[in-house]
C-alpha positions as CSV (number, residue, x, y, z in Angstrom):
1,G,0.0,0.0,0.0
2,L,0.9,3.7,0.0
3,A,3.4,5.0,2.6
4,C,2.1,7.2,5.4
5,R,3.2,10.8,5.0
6,L,3.9,12.9,8.1
7,D,2.4,16.0,6.5
8,D,-0.8,14.2,5.2
9,L,-3.0,12.5,7.8
10,S,-5.3,11.2,5.1
11,S,-2.5,8.8,4.1
12,W,-2.4,7.2,7.5
13,R,-4.1,3.9,8.1
14,V,-6.6,4.0,11.0
15,E,-7.8,1.0,13.0
16,R,-11.2,1.6,14.4
17,Y,-11.7,0.7,18.1
18,N,-15.2,-0.5,18.7
19,D,-15.1,-2.7,21.8
20,E,-17.5,-2.1,24.6
21,G,-16.7,0.2,27.6
22,D,-15.8,3.6,28.7
23,Y,-12.2,3.9,29.9
24,E,-10.7,6.8,31.9
25,R,-7.0,5.9,31.8
26,T,-4.6,3.5,30.1
27,A,-1.1,2.1,30.4
28,V,0.8,0.1,27.8
29,A,3.1,-2.8,28.4
30,V,6.8,-1.9,28.3
31,S,7.7,-5.4,26.9
32,G,6.0,-4.6,23.6
33,A,3.4,-7.3,24.1
34,P,-0.1,-6.2,23.0
35,W,-1.4,-5.8,26.6
36,V,-2.8,-2.7,28.1
37,A,-4.3,-1.8,31.4
38,L,-7.6,0.2,31.2
39,K,-9.5,1.9,34.1
40,V,-13.2,1.3,33.6
41,R,-15.3,4.3,34.4
42,G,-16.8,3.7,37.8
43,G,-15.1,0.3,38.1
44,N,-11.9,-1.6,38.4
45,I,-8.8,-1.9,36.1
46,I,-9.0,-4.5,33.4
47,L,-5.9,-6.0,31.6
48,V,-6.6,-6.5,28.0
49,N,-4.8,-8.4,25.2
50,L,-5.5,-6.5,22.0
51,G,-5.9,-7.9,18.5
52,L,-7.0,-6.9,15.1
53,D,-10.2,-8.1,13.3
54,A,-10.6,-7.6,9.6
55,S,-14.1,-6.1,10.0
56,K,-14.2,-4.9,13.6
57,G,-10.8,-3.2,13.9
58,I,-9.1,-3.4,17.4
59,V,-10.8,-6.0,19.6
60,F,-10.2,-7.6,23.0
61,V,-8.7,-11.0,22.6
62,D,-8.4,-11.6,26.4
63,R,-9.7,-9.6,29.3
64,I,-8.8,-9.9,33.0
65,E,-10.5,-7.8,35.6
66,I,-8.4,-6.9,38.8
67,A,-10.8,-7.2,41.7
68,G,-10.7,-4.4,44.2
69,S,-8.8,-2.0,41.9
70,P,-10.8,1.3,41.7
71,V,-7.6,3.2,40.9
72,Y,-5.8,4.4,37.7
73,P,-3.0,2.6,35.9
74,V,0.1,4.7,35.1
75,A,2.7,2.0,34.1
76,L,2.5,-1.7,33.1
77,D,4.7,-4.6,32.1
78,V,4.0,-8.2,31.5
79,D,5.9,-11.5,30.9
80,D,4.7,-15.1,30.6
81,R,4.1,-15.4,34.4
82,R,3.0,-12.0,35.7
83,F,1.6,-8.6,35.2
84,F,3.2,-5.7,37.2
85,L,1.6,-2.3,37.2
86,L,1.8,1.0,39.0
87,T,-1.4,2.9,39.9
88,T,-2.4,6.2,41.4
89,T,-5.5,7.1,43.4
90,G,-6.0,10.2,41.3
91,I,-6.9,10.2,37.6
92,N,-4.3,12.8,36.6
93,W,-1.2,10.7,37.6
94,N,-1.6,12.0,41.1
95,G,-2.4,10.8,44.6
96,D,-1.0,7.7,46.4
97,V,1.0,5.2,44.3
98,E,0.8,1.4,44.5
99,L,2.6,-1.5,42.9
100,W,0.5,-4.5,41.8
101,R,1.4,-8.0,40.9
102,V,-1.1,-10.2,39.1
103,D,-0.2,-13.9,38.6
104,R,-1.2,-15.1,35.1
105,L,-1.4,-18.8,36.2
106,N,-3.6,-18.6,39.3
107,G,-5.0,-15.1,39.2
108,M,-3.6,-14.2,42.6
109,V,-3.3,-10.4,43.2
110,V,-1.0,-8.6,45.6
111,H,-0.2,-5.0,45.9
112,A,1.9,-2.7,48.1
113,P,2.3,1.1,48.6
114,V,5.2,2.8,46.9
115,G,7.0,5.9,48.3
116,N,5.5,8.1,51.0
117,P,2.0,9.5,51.0
118,P,2.1,13.0,49.6
119,T,1.4,16.0,51.7
120,D,-0.5,17.4,48.7
121,P,-2.2,14.6,46.7
122,A,-2.6,17.0,43.8
123,F,1.2,16.6,43.1
124,T,1.6,14.7,39.8
125,V,3.5,11.5,39.8
126,G,6.3,10.6,37.3
127,S,6.7,6.9,37.1
128,A,7.9,3.9,35.1
129,I,8.2,0.1,35.5
130,G,9.8,-2.9,33.9
131,I,10.2,-6.6,34.5
132,V,13.8,-7.7,34.9
133,G,14.1,-11.5,35.1
134,D,12.4,-12.6,38.4
135,D,12.5,-9.0,39.7
136,V,10.8,-5.7,38.8
137,V,12.3,-2.2,38.6
138,V,10.1,0.7,39.7
139,A,10.7,4.5,39.2
140,Y,8.6,7.1,40.8
141,S,8.7,10.8,41.9
142,R,6.6,13.8,42.7
143,L,7.2,16.1,39.7
144,A,7.0,19.2,41.9
145,D,9.9,18.0,44.1
146,N,12.3,17.1,41.2
147,Q,13.6,14.2,43.3
148,G,13.0,10.6,42.1
149,T,13.6,7.1,43.3
150,I,14.4,3.9,41.5
151,E,13.8,0.6,43.3
152,L,14.6,-3.0,42.3
153,R,12.0,-5.3,44.0
154,D,11.7,-9.0,44.1
155,D,8.7,-11.2,43.0
156,Q,7.1,-10.6,46.4
157,L,7.4,-6.8,46.0
158,Q,10.1,-6.5,48.6
159,V,12.8,-3.8,48.0
160,L,16.2,-5.2,47.0
161,Q,18.0,-2.0,46.0
162,T,17.2,1.7,46.1
163,L,18.7,4.5,44.0
164,P,17.8,8.2,44.6
165,L,18.1,10.6,41.7
166,A,17.8,14.3,41.1
167,D,15.2,13.7,38.3
168,S,11.5,13.3,38.2
169,L,10.7,12.2,34.6
170,F,11.3,8.5,33.8
171,T,11.0,6.4,30.7
172,A,11.4,2.6,30.7
173,V,12.9,0.9,27.6
174,R,13.3,-2.9,27.3
175,A,17.0,-3.2,26.3
176,S,17.0,-7.0,26.0
177,P,14.8,-9.9,27.2
178,G,16.5,-9.7,30.6
179,A,17.2,-6.0,31.0
180,I,15.5,-2.7,31.4
181,D,17.0,0.8,30.8
182,L,15.4,3.6,32.8
183,Y,16.1,7.0,31.3
184,A,15.8,9.7,33.9
185,G,15.7,13.3,32.6
186,A,18.1,13.9,29.7
187,D,21.4,12.8,31.1
188,N,20.9,9.7,33.2
189,R,20.4,6.0,32.3
190,V,19.9,3.4,35.0
191,H,20.5,-0.2,33.7
192,A,18.6,-3.0,35.5
193,E,19.9,-6.5,34.9
194,A,20.8,-9.7,36.9
195,G,19.6,-8.3,40.2
196,M,21.5,-5.0,40.0
197,L,21.0,-1.3,39.2
198,T,23.9,0.5,37.5
199,Q,23.9,4.2,36.6
200,H,25.4,5.5,33.3
201,P,25.6,9.0,31.7
202,V,23.8,9.8,28.5
203,D,26.2,11.6,26.2
204,P,25.2,13.7,24.4
205,A,22.3,14.5,26.7
206,W,18.9,14.0,25.2
207,P,15.5,13.0,26.5
208,V,14.3,9.5,25.6
209,I,10.5,9.1,25.4
210,G,10.3,5.5,24.3
211,G,12.0,2.6,22.6
212,L,12.2,-1.2,22.4
213,D,15.1,-3.7,21.7
214,G,17.8,-1.2,21.0
215,Y,15.6,1.3,19.2
216,L,15.1,4.7,21.0
217,V,12.6,7.5,20.4
218,E,13.8,11.0,21.2
């Protein structure tokens, strides 16, 4: 078919989304798998595996509701055993933050608070997440404070390593099947692999807003 042109939206292919529901917030899996977390208006978070249908467009292939989750997803990752997601109590990435683990085999759900409750719940949260082998790496901050924290946690959500940073914006990029790079601001990269966090400079400094398997989006 014809190539999409950046200056001509009529040349872009559009997939129509027509599945049921009214969703207030979404988070997309860092792994690149077609899983998203959606907050149902007035209800819980659902985890959805998306697919394409020739006549219907984007459809739900699988759908999992997380019981007792009337909160908002802000970051998600998934592997063949688990879903991990960060949530906030406020719709605009604000309020209290929690880390959730959903077992894909037995459906068991556990969750734990992340960071300290804010003195002002209106402060917006900067966050990212990524599965690293048996562990999960979590980044969070209050944007108004310009101070962030990166944690490596085990499968039971216990903290293994903590790294404070003078940054508040985080982007998680899957560097390889067993590693996550967390870009903090424009000049910090924290590599998570084999149970360790290591900090590296970004030279030249530039903000990364996404990526997968060695490809980065500035």
